N, C-alpha and C positions, 0 to 999 in steps of 0.2 A: 513476374509482374509485381510492381512495387506500389505500396501505399505511401503517399507523401503529403505533408502538410506544410503550412507556411513557416513553421519553425525549422524547416530543413531536416525534419526527422523522417526516416523512411524505413518501412518494414515490409517483409514479404506478406502478401495477402493470404498465402497458404496457412498462416498461423491461425486465422480466424476459425473458430468452432472445431479445431482439430481434436478437442477433448471428446467430442462425440456423445456426450451424455447431458441430460438436463442439469444435473448438479454433480460435479466431480468431487468425490469424497476421498481424501487421503487420511489414513490413520495408521498408528503404530507408535511404539515407544520412543521417548526422547532419545534414549541410548540403547544400543544392543548390549545387554549386560551379561548374557549367557545364552547358549544354544537353547536351553530349556525355557528361559524367560521369553525369548523371541517366539518359539513355537507355541507355547501356551497362550500367548497373546494372539498370534496370527491365526491359529486354527479356529478361533471364535469368529473370525470375519466371514466365514462361510455362511453365517446365519443371516447376513444382510448384504446390501449392495455397496460394497467398498470398491472404489475404483483403483486405488493404488496403496501399497504398504510402504510406510516410511520407518526409518530407524537411523539414529546417529551412530556412525562408525568412528569418525574423527570429530571430536568435540572441541571447538574453539572456545575455551573458557576464559573468563576475564582475568582470573588470577591463577598462578601455578599451584601445583599440589591439589587441585580439584580433579575430579574424575574426568579424564580427557578421552574416554572411549578406548576400546581395545584395538582399534585400527584394523589392519588388513585381515587378521585372523577371524574377525567377526563377520566378514563378508559372506562366507558360506552359510552361516547361521540364517541370515536373512534371505539369501538367494534360494536355499533349499526349502525354507518354509514357504516362500513365494510360489515355487513350482508345485509344491504339494497342494496348495489351495487354489492354484490357477489365477492368482492376482498379481499383476506386475509390481515390482518393488523399486524404491528409489532411495538414494542416500545423498547427504551433503558433501560437496567437494570444495576444497580451498586451494588446491595446487594441481598442476598437471599430473603429478604422480598419483594423486587421489583419483583423477579421471581414469588414468591408465589401469590402475588396480581394480577400480569399481567395474569398468566395462569388461575387463579380462575375466572377472569373477562371474559375470552374467547379470549385473544390475541393469534394469530396463530403462530407468530414468535417473536424472541427477538434478540437484538443486544447488544454487549458490547462496550461501548464507549472508546475513546482514553485515557481519564483520568483514566479509570478503568484498561485498558489493561496494563498500565505501572506498576501496582501493583500486583505482583504474589499472594500475600495473598488474595486480593479481588477476583481475578479471580478464585483461588482455592475454595473459599467459594461459589462462584456462581456455579462452576463445581460440588461441592458436593451436592448442592441443586437441581441439574438437574439429578442426578442419578436415573435411572428407569423411566425417563420422555422422551417421544418421541416428541421433538419440534425442529424445525430448529433454528440454532444459527449462527449469523453473528458476526465476531470479527473485530473491527476496529483496524488499526495500532496504536501503542502507540504515544503519542504526540511527543516524541523525536525519531530521526531516528535510532532505535535499532531493527534490524531484529530478534535478538535472543529473545527479549521480545515478539515480535509479534508471533513468532513461538511457544514460550513457552506457551502463552495464548491459542493458537489453540490446542496444544497438551493436555493441561489440560482439555479443553472441550471435546476433542476427547476421552480421557481416561475415562471420565465420562460416556461414552456409547452413546454419541450423534452421530447419523448416517447421519444427514443432517447438514453439517458444511460448512461455507463459510467465506471468508475474505473480508473486506472493506478497500480500500485504500483511505484515506482522507487527505493525505499530512502530512508534518512534520513541527513543529515549528523550526524556525532558529534564532530567536533573531533579525532578520532584516526584514523589510517590503518593498519589492520592488514591483513586479507585483502581487504576490499571497499572500493571507492570510497565507497559509501553502504551503511550497515548495513541488512540486510533488515528487522529488527524485525518478523518475521512476525506477532507477536501483534496488531499494529495493523491490517493489512488483514483479518485473521481477525475481529477485533472489529467492523470496519466491515461485513463480510459478515453477522455475527450481527444487527447493528442494522438493516441494509438488505439483506435477502437477495434483493431484486428488482433490485439493481444489479449488472450483470456486472463482473467483476474481471479486468483484464489485468495481467500481470507484465512489467516491463521489466528483464530481466537485464543488458542492456548497461550501464545506469547504476548498477545495484547492484554489478556486478563491476568495471567500469572497466578490464577486461582480457579479451581474447578467450579465454584458455586455460581459464577456469573457468565460461564461460557455460552449458555443458551441465548442470553440477551444479545451478545455481540454477534454470534452466529446468525441469529435472526435478522439483525440490522444489516449484516453484510448481504444476505440474500435479498432483503428488501431493496437494497441498493444495486441489485442486478449483478452481484458478483457471480462467477461461474462455478464456484465450489468452495470447499473448506478443507483445511489441514488441521486435524485434531490429534494431539498426543494421547495415546492410549496404551495402558500398561496393565498386565494381568493382576498386579498387586502394587498400586501406586505408593502405598505407605512405605515400601522398602526400596523405592526407586533410587538409583545412584545419582540422578540429576533431575532437577525440576519436578520433584515429587508433588508439590502443591498444585500444579496445573494439569497433571495427567489424570485421566479417568479410566475406569475399567471398561472392558468391551461391552458389558451389559449397560453401563451408563451411556456409552456411545450410542448404542441402539436406541435407548430411550430418548436421547437428545435428538437424534435424527428423526424419530417419529413425532417429536413435539414441534419440530420446525414447520412453519406454514409456508408453502410455496405459493406465492401470489401470482395472480393472472396478469397478463399484459392487457393494456386497454383495447387492443385490436380484437381480443377474444371475448369481450363482453359487450352487452348492449349499451353501457354508459359511455361508449366512446364518443358519441355525438355531443353529449353533455360536456365531456372533458374539453372537446375542441372549442365549444362556445366560451368556456372560462379561459382557456389558453389564448384565445383571440383577444380577450380583454387584457390579459397579462402582457401579450405582445405589444398592444397599444400603449400600455403604461410604461413598458420598458423603453420604447422609442421616445416617449415623452421625457423620461428620466435622462436619457442620453442627451437630448436636446437641452434640457435644463443644466446638465453638467457642462455642456459646451458653452452655454451662456455664462455660467459661473466662472469658467476659465477666462473668458473675455473680461469679466469684471476684475479678476485677479491681475490680469495684464494692466488694466487701467490703474489699479492700486499700486502695482509695481512701478509704473511710470511716474506717478505722483510722488512716491517715496524716493525714487532715484533723483528726481528733479529737485527735491527739497532736502536731500541728504539725510533721510530718515532711515532708521534700522528696519530691516525686513521683519524680524520677529518682535512682536509686542505681546508679552505674556499676559498682561492684564486683559487685553482684548480677547486673547485665545481662551483664557479661563472663563471669562464671562460668556463667550459664545458657546463653549461646551456645556456649561451649566444650563443655559437657556434651551439649547437643543435637546439635551437629555430630559429636561423637565417636560418639554412638549412631547417627546417620544414616550415618556412614561405615561402621560395622560392618554396617549393613543394606543397604549398596550404593547409598545415595541420593547424587545429585549434590550437591556441597557448595554451589555457588552457588544452586542451586534451593532447597535447604533454608534457606540463610541469608536469601534473599529472603522466604520464608514467615515465618520467625521475626521478621524486621524488620517485616513488615506486621502481624503479630499484636501485637508489642510497641507499635507505633505506635497501634493501636486501644486497647490497654490504657492508654497514656498519655492518649489523648483521653478515655476513660471517666473516668479519675481526675481530669483537669482539670475535667470537668463537675461532678464531686462537689465539688471545691474551690470552684468558682464558686458552687454552690448553698449552700455553707457560708460564703461570703464570706471565704474564706481564700486569698488570692492569694500565690503563692510566686514570687519573681523567679528 
């Protein structure tokens, strides 16, 4: 049975809730550096509810001569530790040979990393290698903020017959480094959840933050946004880690973080649900009014386009646009609206107005350079 939406995207309904826990917690070192390091880290996980153990075996690094993992020889370190503590393990794969070696070694789950997700050819090769194999697969978002690429990778794995599929949100490269290593861009995973509500969503605060001191904030935000779990890089001694030392935490810090996270209630489980519904009704009414107002505005843009086309005027008139933006932002500021939020809305509306007018010019065979 398939879930389908109007975007033509379809996924197996069996994916939904296959994680089987309230919050699915994945933890483990960025890289498997030695048998001792893996075991000393993993054995601590018996103290709390960890759902799966992660470790990088093959590390896709940005530049050569960085530590790229020990490869196949490190697989038994992780698998043996996993069996000793009775917690399933997972590794990142980037090629069909990675898939073959990981599953042959006894790895329970796999994930496809951000640098691989960005390449449809690589994802398809992995998907082909998974046909006929029943293994849970997690797909990280691509490095760049491209929802279509992420969705495409998930679809390729789904079409290979994988019935246990999940997404991992690890943030997006932006070319600028402010607070986060990778910008969360929450709107992108939220949109994926809207389009594919049957796909569980895990958050990776380690790669979003790039530093351990702000992990809790991002982890809490993710769970407040109804993510299904977390992937947190954990190392027995992060100070000597061979990769991403700044973002890894000790097992004890992991347990403390998990205990600090607040699990919010759903509206259906508390008495305020009726009050929420009253306010939501008001929001629904306002949304419908906004949509009708936007439709009226489009009609006015069409009128303006016709006048400009008939009088051979340019579509874009920067003095008018600058004046409009200043006026609307001033009003928004007086009403307490966020400036960037309002500016983005104005830009989107203006872009639609330009598109509508261009269509009218095209219909009138009046092209303006």
